[in-house]
C-alpha positions as a Markdown table, in Angstrom:
| # | Residue | x | y | z |
|---|---|---|---|---|
| 1 | Met | 9.7 | 48.2 | 129.2 |
| 2 | Ser | 11.8 | 49.3 | 125.9 |
| 3 | Ala | 11.9 | 52.9 | 125.0 |
| 4 | Arg | 9.1 | 54.0 | 122.5 |
| 5 | Pro | 10.7 | 55.1 | 119.4 |
| 6 | Pro | 11.6 | 58.7 | 118.6 |
| 7 | Lys | 9.1 | 59.1 | 115.7 |
| 8 | Ala | 6.3 | 57.5 | 117.7 |
| 9 | Lys | 5.4 | 59.9 | 119.8 |
| 10 | Pro | 2.0 | 59.8 | 121.7 |
| 11 | Ile | -0.9 | 61.5 | 120.0 |
| 12 | Pro | -1.2 | 65.4 | 120.9 |
| 13 | Asp | -4.6 | 66.0 | 122.7 |
| 14 | Phe | -7.5 | 67.7 | 120.8 |
| 15 | Pro | -11.1 | 69.2 | 121.7 |
| 16 | Gly | -13.2 | 66.2 | 121.1 |
| 17 | Leu | -10.6 | 63.5 | 121.3 |
| 18 | Thr | -10.0 | 60.7 | 123.8 |
| 19 | Val | -7.4 | 58.1 | 123.1 |
| 20 | Leu | -7.8 | 54.8 | 124.8 |
| 21 | Ala | -5.2 | 52.9 | 124.0 |
| 22 | Asp | -1.9 | 53.8 | 122.1 |
| 23 | Glu | 1.0 | 51.2 | 121.3 |
| 24 | Val | 3.6 | 50.7 | 119.3 |
| 25 | Val | 3.3 | 47.7 | 117.6 |
| 26 | Trp | 6.2 | 47.4 | 115.1 |
| 27 | Asp | 9.4 | 49.6 | 115.5 |
| 28 | Gly | 11.0 | 49.4 | 112.1 |
| 29 | Arg | 12.5 | 51.7 | 110.1 |
| 30 | Phe | 9.0 | 53.3 | 110.0 |
| 31 | Pro | 7.5 | 53.1 | 113.5 |
| 32 | Leu | 3.7 | 51.2 | 113.3 |
| 33 | Gln | 1.5 | 52.8 | 116.0 |
| 34 | Arg | -2.3 | 51.3 | 117.1 |
| 35 | Val | -4.5 | 53.8 | 118.1 |
| 36 | Arg | -8.1 | 53.0 | 120.3 |
| 37 | Phe | -10.0 | 56.2 | 120.3 |
| 38 | Arg | -13.3 | 58.2 | 120.0 |
| 39 | His | -13.8 | 61.7 | 118.8 |
| 40 | Arg | -16.9 | 63.7 | 118.9 |
| 41 | Arg | -19.0 | 63.6 | 116.1 |
| 42 | Phe | -19.8 | 66.7 | 113.7 |
| 43 | Asp | -24.0 | 66.4 | 115.0 |
| 44 | Gly | -21.8 | 66.6 | 118.6 |
| 45 | Asp | -22.8 | 63.0 | 120.0 |
| 46 | Glu | -20.0 | 60.7 | 121.1 |
| 47 | Gly | -18.8 | 59.0 | 118.4 |
| 48 | Gly | -17.6 | 54.6 | 118.5 |
| 49 | Val | -14.6 | 53.6 | 119.5 |
| 50 | Leu | -11.8 | 53.5 | 116.1 |
| 51 | Thr | -8.8 | 51.4 | 115.8 |
| 52 | Trp | -6.5 | 53.2 | 113.7 |
| 53 | Glu | -2.7 | 51.7 | 112.4 |
| 54 | Leu | -0.7 | 54.9 | 112.0 |
| 55 | Val | 2.5 | 54.9 | 110.2 |
| 56 | Arg | 5.1 | 57.2 | 111.7 |
| 57 | Arg | 7.3 | 58.5 | 108.6 |
| 58 | Gly | 8.2 | 62.1 | 109.7 |
| 59 | Gly | 8.6 | 65.4 | 107.9 |
| 60 | Ala | 10.0 | 65.2 | 104.0 |
| 61 | Val | 10.7 | 67.7 | 101.3 |
| 62 | Ala | 10.8 | 67.7 | 97.9 |
| 63 | Ile | 12.4 | 70.0 | 95.7 |
| 64 | Leu | 11.3 | 71.0 | 91.7 |
| 65 | Pro | 15.3 | 72.0 | 89.8 |
| 66 | Trp | 14.3 | 74.9 | 87.5 |
| 67 | Asp | 17.0 | 76.8 | 85.6 |
| 68 | Pro | 15.0 | 80.3 | 84.6 |
| 69 | Trp | 17.8 | 81.3 | 82.1 |
| 70 | Thr | 16.9 | 78.2 | 80.1 |
| 71 | Asp | 12.9 | 77.5 | 81.5 |
| 72 | Arg | 14.5 | 74.0 | 81.8 |
| 73 | Val | 13.6 | 71.8 | 85.0 |
| 74 | Ala | 15.5 | 68.3 | 86.3 |
| 75 | Leu | 13.6 | 65.7 | 87.0 |
| 76 | Ile | 14.3 | 61.8 | 88.0 |
| 77 | Glu | 13.9 | 58.3 | 87.9 |
| 78 | Gln | 14.0 | 55.8 | 90.2 |
| 79 | Phe | 13.0 | 52.4 | 91.1 |
| 80 | Arg | 10.0 | 52.4 | 93.7 |
| 81 | Leu | 9.0 | 48.8 | 95.1 |
| 82 | Pro | 5.4 | 50.1 | 96.2 |
| 83 | Ala | 4.5 | 51.3 | 92.6 |
| 84 | Leu | 5.4 | 47.6 | 91.8 |
| 85 | Ala | 3.3 | 46.6 | 94.1 |
| 86 | Ala | -0.1 | 48.7 | 93.5 |
| 87 | Gly | 0.4 | 47.4 | 89.6 |
| 88 | Met | 2.1 | 50.8 | 88.2 |
| 89 | Asp | 5.2 | 51.2 | 86.3 |
| 90 | Pro | 7.9 | 51.0 | 89.1 |
| 91 | Val | 10.2 | 53.2 | 87.6 |
| 92 | Met | 9.0 | 56.8 | 88.0 |
| 93 | Thr | 9.8 | 60.0 | 87.1 |
| 94 | Glu | 9.6 | 62.3 | 90.0 |
| 95 | Cys | 11.4 | 65.3 | 91.6 |
| 96 | Pro | 14.2 | 64.9 | 93.9 |
| 97 | Ala | 12.7 | 64.1 | 97.4 |
| 98 | Gly | 13.7 | 63.1 | 100.9 |
| 99 | Leu | 13.0 | 62.9 | 105.0 |
| 100 | Leu | 14.3 | 65.1 | 107.1 |
| 101 | Glu | 16.9 | 64.2 | 110.0 |
| 102 | Ala | 16.3 | 64.5 | 113.6 |
| 103 | Asp | 15.4 | 68.7 | 114.0 |
| 104 | Glu | 16.6 | 69.5 | 110.7 |
| 105 | Asp | 15.4 | 72.3 | 109.0 |
| 106 | Pro | 13.2 | 71.3 | 105.4 |
| 107 | Ala | 15.6 | 74.4 | 104.0 |
| 108 | Glu | 18.6 | 72.5 | 104.3 |
| 109 | Ala | 17.3 | 69.3 | 104.0 |
| 110 | Ala | 16.2 | 70.6 | 100.7 |
| 111 | Arg | 19.5 | 71.7 | 99.7 |
| 112 | Arg | 21.1 | 68.3 | 101.2 |
| 113 | Glu | 18.7 | 65.7 | 99.4 |
| 114 | Leu | 18.9 | 67.9 | 96.1 |
| 115 | Ala | 22.6 | 67.6 | 96.3 |
| 116 | Glu | 22.3 | 63.6 | 97.0 |
| 117 | Glu | 20.3 | 63.2 | 94.4 |
| 118 | Thr | 21.2 | 65.2 | 91.6 |
| 119 | Gly | 24.4 | 66.5 | 92.3 |
| 120 | Leu | 23.1 | 70.3 | 91.8 |
| 121 | Val | 23.3 | 73.3 | 94.2 |
| 122 | Ala | 20.4 | 75.6 | 94.0 |
| 123 | Asp | 21.4 | 79.4 | 94.6 |
| 124 | Arg | 17.6 | 80.3 | 95.6 |
| 125 | Leu | 14.9 | 78.2 | 97.1 |
| 126 | Met | 10.8 | 79.0 | 97.4 |
| 127 | Arg | 8.4 | 77.2 | 99.5 |
| 128 | Ile | 5.7 | 76.4 | 97.2 |
| 129 | Gly | 3.7 | 73.7 | 99.5 |
| 130 | Arg | 2.9 | 71.6 | 102.4 |
| 131 | Tyr | 0.8 | 68.5 | 102.4 |
| 132 | Ile | -0.1 | 65.3 | 103.9 |
| 133 | Leu | 0.7 | 62.6 | 101.4 |
| 134 | Asn | -1.5 | 59.9 | 103.1 |
| 135 | Gln | -4.2 | 61.2 | 106.0 |
| 136 | Gly | -5.6 | 57.8 | 106.0 |
| 137 | Asn | -2.5 | 55.8 | 107.7 |
| 138 | Ser | 0.8 | 57.8 | 108.1 |
| 139 | Asp | 1.9 | 61.4 | 109.7 |
| 140 | Glu | 4.3 | 62.1 | 107.1 |
| 141 | Val | 4.1 | 65.7 | 105.9 |
| 142 | Ile | 6.1 | 67.2 | 102.8 |
| 143 | Thr | 7.4 | 70.4 | 102.3 |
| 144 | Leu | 8.0 | 71.4 | 98.9 |
| 145 | Phe | 10.5 | 73.6 | 97.2 |
| 146 | Leu | 11.0 | 75.5 | 93.6 |
| 147 | Ala | 14.9 | 75.4 | 93.6 |
| 148 | Arg | 16.5 | 77.9 | 91.3 |
| 149 | Thr | 19.9 | 76.6 | 89.7 |
| 150 | Arg | 21.5 | 75.8 | 86.4 |
| 151 | Leu | 21.2 | 73.0 | 84.6 |
| 152 | Gly | 23.4 | 71.1 | 81.6 |
| 153 | Glu | 22.3 | 69.6 | 78.9 |
| 154 | Ala | 18.8 | 68.2 | 77.8 |
| 155 | Gly | 18.4 | 64.8 | 78.1 |
| 156 | His | 19.5 | 61.9 | 80.5 |
| 157 | Val | 22.6 | 63.3 | 82.1 |
| 158 | Gly | 23.9 | 61.0 | 84.1 |
| 159 | Thr | 23.2 | 58.4 | 87.4 |
| 160 | His | 23.0 | 59.9 | 91.2 |
| 161 | Gly | 22.1 | 59.0 | 94.4 |
| 162 | Leu | 23.7 | 57.8 | 98.0 |
| 163 | Gln | 26.0 | 54.6 | 97.7 |
| 164 | Ser | 25.6 | 54.0 | 101.3 |
| 165 | Glu | 21.7 | 53.8 | 100.7 |
| 166 | His | 21.9 | 52.1 | 97.3 |
| 167 | Glu | 20.3 | 54.6 | 95.4 |
| 168 | Asp | 20.2 | 54.6 | 91.7 |
| 169 | Ile | 18.9 | 57.7 | 90.3 |
| 170 | Arg | 18.8 | 58.7 | 87.1 |
| 171 | Leu | 18.9 | 62.7 | 86.2 |
| 172 | Met | 17.0 | 64.2 | 83.6 |
| 173 | Val | 16.3 | 67.7 | 82.1 |
| 174 | Leu | 13.6 | 68.4 | 80.0 |
| 175 | Asp | 11.8 | 72.3 | 78.9 |
| 176 | Ala | 9.5 | 73.3 | 81.6 |
| 177 | Asp | 6.8 | 72.7 | 78.9 |
| 178 | Glu | 7.9 | 69.1 | 78.1 |
| 179 | Ala | 7.5 | 68.9 | 82.1 |
| 180 | Ile | 4.1 | 70.3 | 82.4 |
| 181 | Ala | 2.5 | 68.6 | 79.8 |
| 182 | Met | 3.9 | 65.1 | 81.4 |
| 183 | Phe | 2.0 | 66.5 | 84.8 |
| 184 | Asp | -1.2 | 66.8 | 82.2 |
| 185 | Asp | -0.7 | 63.9 | 80.9 |
| 186 | Asn | -0.7 | 61.9 | 84.2 |
| 187 | Arg | 2.2 | 60.5 | 83.3 |
| 188 | Ile | 3.9 | 62.1 | 86.2 |
| 189 | Ala | 1.9 | 59.6 | 88.6 |
| 190 | Asn | 3.2 | 60.8 | 92.2 |
| 191 | Ala | 1.7 | 62.8 | 94.4 |
| 192 | Thr | 4.6 | 64.5 | 95.0 |
| 193 | Gly | 5.8 | 65.1 | 91.8 |
| 194 | Ala | 2.3 | 66.3 | 90.4 |
| 195 | Leu | 1.8 | 68.8 | 93.5 |
| 196 | Cys | 5.8 | 70.3 | 92.6 |
| 197 | Leu | 4.7 | 70.7 | 89.0 |
| 198 | Ala | 0.9 | 72.3 | 89.1 |
| 199 | Gln | 2.6 | 74.6 | 91.7 |
| 200 | Phe | 5.3 | 75.3 | 89.3 |
| 201 | Ala | 3.0 | 76.1 | 86.6 |
| 202 | Arg | 0.9 | 78.7 | 88.4 |
| 203 | Arg | 4.1 | 80.3 | 88.9 |
| 204 | Arg | 6.2 | 79.9 | 86.6 |
| 205 | Ala | 5.2 | 83.3 | 84.2 |
| 206 | Gly | 5.7 | 85.6 | 87.2 |
| 207 | Leu | 9.1 | 84.3 | 88.1 |
| 208 | Leu | 10.4 | 84.1 | 84.9 |
| 209 | Lys | 11.7 | 87.7 | 85.2 |
| 210 | Glu | 12.2 | 88.2 | 88.7 |
| 211 | Trp | 14.3 | 84.8 | 89.0 |
| 212 | Arg | 16.3 | 85.8 | 85.6 |
| 213 | Asp | 17.5 | 89.2 | 87.3 |
């Protein structure tokens, strides 16, 4: 029997949960796990047997780079095949983001991904949220950070990304008000970018003075 993929850990114990079968049916970049289980219903009765497929992506981080001295943020654009499959514009405006490496601290991952995808360096990080992105079929939990950094000229300021991963990432710098308006108008059409900007918008006024010192 082949070893179980490290990402496809057995389902943890939980009160009222009975796992009947737990198998890895695909061991690709992201393992696919099929689990048969029953769980106690809210009314206390024993539930029926359910079969769910679970994609094991693991932890991730996303970062919104902000220059509080000029009140501008950096966003990125890149091609996303799943967005095209969903009937959306595949060139998405996003925040820099990436998956955690094994046993990697989220803050360290945030600094690494920020450098890889934008060439920027953060001198300060603030955790602004932690969310599961698709609780219906994936275990991916993302930690969001606001990063203080110095930004260059406004507009498109070059392409970045790891050549080894064939990344093609375009960096753009824009006023914070414009970025928040893009969120308000649903021009940020991905959950990670929207969550970062929503959290930033509610913290921005209080941080403008604190982070300029």
